[in-house]
C-alpha positions in Angstrom: -5.6 58.4 -50.7 -7.2 54.8 -50.8 -8.4 54.9 -54.8 -4.7 55.9 -55.1 -2.9 53.0 -53.0 -5.2 50.7 -54.8 -3.6 52.1 -58.3 -0.3 51.9 -57.1 -1.1 48.5 -56.2 -2.5 47.6 -59.7 -5.9 46.8 -58.3 -8.7 48.3 -60.7 -10.0 51.4 -59.1 -14.0 52.1 -59.5 -14.9 55.3 -57.9 -17.5 58.1 -58.1 -17.1 60.6 -60.7 -17.0 63.3 -58.2 -15.3 65.3 -55.4 -11.7 64.9 -54.7 -10.6 61.7 -56.6 -10.9 63.9 -59.4 -7.8 65.4 -58.9 -6.1 62.1 -60.4 -8.5 59.7 -61.7 -9.9 59.8 -64.9 -11.9 57.7 -67.1 -7.8 56.8 -68.8 -6.9 55.2 -65.5 -9.9 54.4 -63.5 -13.9 53.3 -63.9 -15.6 56.5 -62.7 -19.6 56.7 -62.4 -22.3 58.0 -60.8 -22.8 57.3 -56.6 -25.2 54.8 -56.8 -25.3 50.8 -56.4 -26.4 50.4 -60.1 -23.4 52.2 -61.5 -21.2 50.4 -59.5 -22.5 47.3 -60.3 -22.3 47.9 -64.0 -18.5 48.9 -63.9 -17.3 45.7 -61.4 -19.2 43.6 -64.1 -16.7 45.4 -67.0 -13.9 45.2 -65.1 -14.5 41.6 -64.5 -15.5 40.8 -68.3 -13.3 42.8 -70.0 -9.9 42.2 -69.6 -7.8 44.2 -72.2 -9.5 47.2 -71.2 -8.8 46.0 -67.7 -5.2 46.0 -68.2 -5.1 49.1 -70.3 -6.8 51.3 -67.0 -4.1 49.4 -64.5 -1.2 50.5 -66.7 -2.5 54.1 -66.5 -3.2 53.7 -63.1 0.4 52.6 -62.2 1.5 55.7 -64.3 -0.9 57.9 -62.0 0.5 56.4 -58.6 3.5 57.4 -59.8 2.9 61.0 -61.0 1.7 61.3 -57.1 4.1 60.1 -54.9 4.0 62.3 -51.6 6.9 63.9 -52.7 5.4 65.2 -55.8 2.3 66.6 -54.1 4.4 68.3 -51.4 6.2 69.9 -54.5 3.0 70.9 -56.0 1.4 72.3 -52.9 4.1 74.0 -52.5 4.7 75.3 -55.8 0.7 76.5 -55.5 1.3 78.4 -52.4 4.5 80.1 -54.0 2.5 81.1 -56.7 -0.4 82.6 -54.4 2.4 84.7 -52.6 3.5 86.0 -55.8 0.2 87.2 -56.9 -0.3 88.7 -53.7 2.8 90.7 -53.5 2.2 92.2 -57.0 -1.0 93.2 -56.2 -1.0 96.4 -54.8 -4.9 97.2 -54.6 -4.9 94.3 -51.7 -3.6 97.3 -49.6 -6.4 99.9 -48.4 -3.5 102.5 -47.9 -0.6 101.3 -49.8 1.8 104.2 -48.4 1.2 103.0 -45.3 1.7 99.7 -45.7 4.5 97.9 -43.9 6.6 96.5 -46.6 8.6 93.5 -45.3 10.4 89.9 -46.8 8.2 87.4 -45.9 10.6 84.7 -47.1 13.3 86.3 -45.1 11.2 86.7 -42.0 10.2 82.6 -42.1 14.0 81.6 -42.6 14.6 84.1 -39.8 12.4 82.3 -37.0 
């Protein structure tokens, strides 16, 4: 979450080109590099020396931060859960003996508690 906080604060973001950060960081809003000291040093030099690129990436990073608020992220997570649940409900082959499988409304079950 620290890189996203940096983006929201207008701080240039230099990060490794692997892992969870790639769910929101791109070469348009950050400097993504191989995770070694030499690559990081080169990227930091680019941040300092290239004002135009720095300003462009910071502007894109601010857009990214606004699109990844806690509320937006939570909405996307719940939407993913809904899709997974619907996919599960629509796949009868998941039941070993569909005729004996108990049917129930999962949403109704949750809301009754």
